[in-house]
C-alpha positions as CSV (number, residue, x, y, z in Angstrom):
1,M,-0.1,-0.1,-0.1
2,N,1.1,3.5,-0.7
3,I,1.3,6.0,2.2
4,F,3.0,9.5,2.6
5,I,5.5,10.3,5.6
6,N,6.2,14.1,5.5
7,Q,4.6,14.3,2.1
8,E,7.3,11.8,0.8
9,S,5.6,8.6,-0.9
10,R,6.3,5.2,0.8
11,E,5.1,1.7,-0.1
12,L,4.5,-0.6,3.0
13,P,2.9,-3.9,3.0
14,E,-0.7,-4.3,3.7
15,G,-1.8,-4.5,7.6
16,A,1.3,-2.3,8.2
17,T,1.2,-0.2,11.5
18,L,2.4,3.3,12.4
19,A,5.3,1.5,14.1
20,D,6.3,-0.2,10.9
21,A,6.3,3.1,8.9
22,L,8.4,4.8,11.5
23,A,11.0,1.9,11.5
24,A,11.2,2.8,7.7
25,W,11.9,6.3,8.3
26,D,14.9,7.9,9.9
27,T,13.1,9.4,12.8
28,P,14.7,12.0,15.0
29,A,15.3,11.0,18.8
30,V,12.3,13.0,20.1
31,F,9.3,13.4,17.8
32,A,5.3,13.1,17.8
33,A,3.5,11.6,14.9
34,A,0.0,12.3,13.4
35,V,-2.0,10.3,11.0
36,N,-4.2,12.3,8.7
37,L,-3.7,15.3,11.1
38,Q,-4.7,13.4,14.2
39,F,-2.1,12.7,16.9
40,V,-1.3,9.4,17.6
41,P,0.1,8.7,21.3
42,R,3.3,6.9,21.3
43,A,2.0,3.9,23.4
44,T,-0.3,3.2,20.2
45,Y,2.1,3.2,17.4
46,A,2.1,-0.5,17.0
47,Q,-1.5,-1.0,17.3
48,H,-2.5,1.7,15.0
49,R,-3.1,0.2,11.5
50,L,-2.5,2.2,8.3
51,T,-4.5,2.3,5.4
52,E,-3.7,3.3,1.6
53,G,-3.1,6.7,1.1
54,D,-2.6,7.7,5.0
55,R,-0.4,10.6,5.6
56,I,1.9,10.6,8.4
57,E,3.4,13.5,9.9
58,I,6.6,13.5,12.1
59,I,7.0,16.6,14.0
60,A,10.0,17.3,15.9
61,P,10.2,19.9,18.6
62,I,12.3,23.2,17.8
63,T,14.0,24.9,20.5
64,G,15.3,28.4,20.5
65,G,14.5,31.9,21.4
């Protein structure tokens, strides 16, 4: 199935979870994830099943002032 991670197309097998998608992406040490603009709690990444066309956003905190 085709999904998007930060607007970049990725192919994953049917039944893949958010945890599977994140494992295929170079995620920063600290981040949050949203699927179709809905925040997903870290504790549920392995249970959150993805479907064709889902859009995942990986958001890293920005520090500074």
